[in-house]
Backbone as a printed PyTorch tensor [residue, N CA C, xyz], in Angstrom:
tensor([[[119.0640, 125.9800,  67.3960],
         [120.0140, 126.1740,  68.2000],
         [120.9650, 125.1850,  67.8280]],

        [[122.3910, 125.4500,  68.1670],
         [123.4870, 124.7670,  67.7410],
         [123.7700, 123.9730,  69.1000]],

        [[124.8410, 122.8490,  68.6400],
         [125.2230, 121.6900,  69.4960],
         [126.0620, 122.5250,  70.6370]],

        [[126.7950, 123.8160,  70.1030],
         [127.5850, 124.3790,  71.1120],
         [126.4580, 125.2370,  72.0580]],

        [[125.4960, 125.5730,  71.6880],
         [124.3300, 126.3390,  72.3970],
         [124.1090, 125.3660,  73.4620]],

        [[123.5080, 124.5100,  72.8930],
         [122.5910, 123.0530,  73.9520],
         [123.8950, 122.8490,  75.0830]],

        [[125.0440, 122.7010,  74.6240],
         [125.8450, 122.0100,  75.8180],
         [126.6830, 123.1020,  76.3960]],

        [[126.3220, 124.3450,  76.3210],
         [126.9510, 125.2380,  77.1710],
         [126.7730, 125.0850,  78.5810]],

        [[127.9380, 125.2230,  79.2230],
         [128.1330, 124.8220,  80.7390],
         [127.6720, 126.2470,  81.6590]],

        [[126.9720, 126.6720,  82.0200],
         [126.6040, 127.6520,  82.6120],
         [126.1580, 127.5300,  84.4910]],

        [[126.5370, 126.1920,  84.7970],
         [126.3380, 126.0480,  86.3420],
         [127.1800, 125.2820,  86.9060]],

        [[127.4940, 125.5470,  88.3250],
         [128.2560, 124.6850,  89.0270],
         [127.6830, 123.8080,  89.9030]],

        [[128.3040, 122.7510,  90.6530],
         [127.6880, 121.7560,  91.4910],
         [129.1080, 121.7570,  92.5110]],

        [[128.8010, 122.0800,  93.8440],
         [129.6980, 121.9170,  94.6920],
         [129.3770, 120.7010,  95.7800]],

        [[130.4840, 119.7200,  95.6310],
         [130.1150, 118.5300,  96.4950],
         [131.2130, 118.4740,  97.4390]],

        [[131.2610, 117.5840,  98.4030],
         [132.2570, 117.3550,  99.6650],
         [132.3340, 115.9110,  99.7190]],

        [[133.4840, 115.3680,  99.2820],
         [133.8900, 113.9710,  99.3760],
         [135.2710, 114.0390, 100.4750]],

        [[135.5240, 112.8790, 100.8160],
         [136.6940, 112.8600, 101.6630],
         [137.9920, 112.7850, 100.7540]],

        [[139.1120, 113.3790, 101.3380],
         [140.0600, 113.6360, 100.3570],
         [140.8830, 112.3530,  99.5210]],

        [[140.5890, 111.2290, 100.5900],
         [141.1590, 109.9240,  99.8480],
         [140.3610, 109.4950,  98.5380]],

        [[139.0970, 109.6970,  98.7130],
         [138.1760, 109.3520,  97.4430],
         [138.3660, 110.2460,  96.4420]],

        [[138.3200, 111.6730,  96.7570],
         [138.8900, 112.4430,  95.5010],
         [140.1520, 112.3680,  95.0390]],

        [[141.3450, 111.9080,  95.7740],
         [142.5180, 111.7710,  94.9590],
         [142.6000, 110.5370,  94.2250]],

        [[141.8310, 109.4150,  94.7480],
         [141.6670, 108.0670,  94.0270],
         [141.1520, 108.4310,  92.7320]],

        [[139.8370, 109.2220,  92.8520],
         [139.3480, 109.2840,  91.6600],
         [139.8840, 110.2720,  90.6110]],

        [[140.6720, 111.3530,  91.0870],
         [141.4320, 112.0720,  90.1100],
         [142.3450, 111.3370,  89.3320]],

        [[143.1250, 110.4850,  90.2920],
         [144.1130, 109.6100,  89.7190],
         [143.6970, 108.6880,  88.6310]],

        [[142.5100, 107.9460,  88.8540],
         [141.8840, 107.1000,  87.9510],
         [141.3260, 107.8230,  86.6690]],

        [[141.0620, 108.8110,  86.9130],
         [140.4500, 109.7210,  85.5990],
         [141.7190, 110.2220,  84.9260]],

        [[142.8430, 110.2550,  85.5720],
         [144.0520, 110.7280,  84.6450],
         [144.6270, 109.5500,  84.1710]],

        [[144.5790, 108.4360,  84.7560],
         [144.9360, 107.1960,  84.1520],
         [144.4700, 106.6600,  82.9160]],

        [[143.0120, 106.9480,  82.8150],
         [142.0680, 106.7860,  81.8170],
         [141.8550, 108.0200,  80.7080]],

        [[142.8040, 109.0070,  80.9580],
         [142.8950, 110.1350,  79.8830],
         [141.5320, 110.9140,  79.8940]],

        [[140.9170, 111.1340,  81.0000],
         [139.6920, 111.8150,  81.0860],
         [139.8100, 112.9020,  82.1890]],

        [[138.5990, 113.6230,  82.2730],
         [138.7330, 114.4390,  83.5210],
         [137.7710, 114.1090,  84.2260]],

        [[137.6000, 114.6210,  85.6920],
         [136.7770, 114.2480,  86.7370],
         [135.5160, 114.9450,  86.2450]],

        [[135.4360, 116.0210,  85.7570],
         [134.3530, 116.8270,  85.3920],
         [133.4910, 116.1420,  84.2330]],

        [[134.4790, 115.7330,  83.2580],
         [133.7340, 114.7290,  82.0930],
         [132.8020, 113.6850,  82.4820]],

        [[133.6540, 112.7990,  83.7770],
         [133.0100, 111.7400,  84.1390],
         [131.9270, 112.1280,  85.1430]],

        [[131.7630, 113.1520,  85.6930],
         [130.6050, 113.5210,  86.8190],
         [129.5200, 113.6960,  85.9850]],

        [[129.7010, 114.4080,  84.7230],
         [128.6540, 114.9570,  83.7480],
         [128.3350, 113.6580,  83.4630]],

        [[128.9810, 112.8180,  82.7890],
         [128.5750, 111.4990,  82.2180],
         [127.6040, 110.7650,  83.2950]],

        [[128.1780, 110.8750,  84.6770],
         [127.2720, 110.0120,  85.5270],
         [125.8620, 110.6600,  85.4930]],

        [[125.8010, 111.9250,  85.7610],
         [124.6610, 112.6830,  85.9560],
         [123.4910, 112.5630,  84.6590]],

        [[124.1970, 112.4390,  83.5340],
         [123.3940, 112.2170,  82.1170],
         [122.8650, 110.8610,  82.2740]],

        [[123.7760, 109.9120,  82.7220],
         [123.1430, 108.4300,  82.7790],
         [121.9410, 108.3420,  83.9450]],

        [[122.2840, 108.9780,  85.0330],
         [121.4090, 108.8960,  86.1880],
         [120.2410, 109.4970,  85.6300]],

        [[120.1440, 110.6430,  84.9620],
         [118.7870, 111.0950,  84.6460],
         [118.1820, 110.3550,  83.5890]],

        [[118.9170, 109.8510,  82.7930],
         [118.3820, 109.1010,  81.5570],
         [117.7030, 107.6770,  82.3370]],

        [[118.4750, 107.1650,  83.0630],
         [117.8150, 105.7910,  83.7840],
         [116.7040, 105.9810,  84.5650]],

        [[116.4910, 107.1310,  85.3200],
         [115.4640, 107.5100,  86.2040],
         [114.2970, 108.1100,  85.4430]],

        [[114.4080, 108.6650,  84.1140],
         [113.5900, 108.8160,  83.3570],
         [112.8590, 107.9410,  82.6450]],

        [[113.5650, 106.7210,  82.2400],
         [112.8940, 105.7790,  81.8220],
         [112.0850, 104.9010,  82.7160]],

        [[112.5780, 104.8500,  83.9580],
         [111.7140, 104.1370,  84.9460],
         [110.4140, 104.8070,  85.3940]],

        [[110.3390, 106.2800,  85.4040],
         [109.4270, 107.2520,  85.6480],
         [108.0940, 106.8790,  84.6700]],

        [[108.8250, 106.8030,  83.1760],
         [107.6130, 106.8310,  82.4040],
         [107.2240, 105.3360,  82.0070]],

        [[107.8540, 104.3860,  82.8420],
         [107.3530, 102.9950,  82.5210],
         [106.2000, 102.5620,  83.2770]]])
């Protein structure tokens, strides 16, 4: 399996947040030259990694 196949994004996650938080988040992502989707994926990966380590300890 190639890296491209492993990282294929084939699902969506719909969340509801208030518009002020959304706007502030999008603005900060733009300031940091990143995308909201990239940062949310990064958060999810880190969250899963942290909780996987705690589970196996």
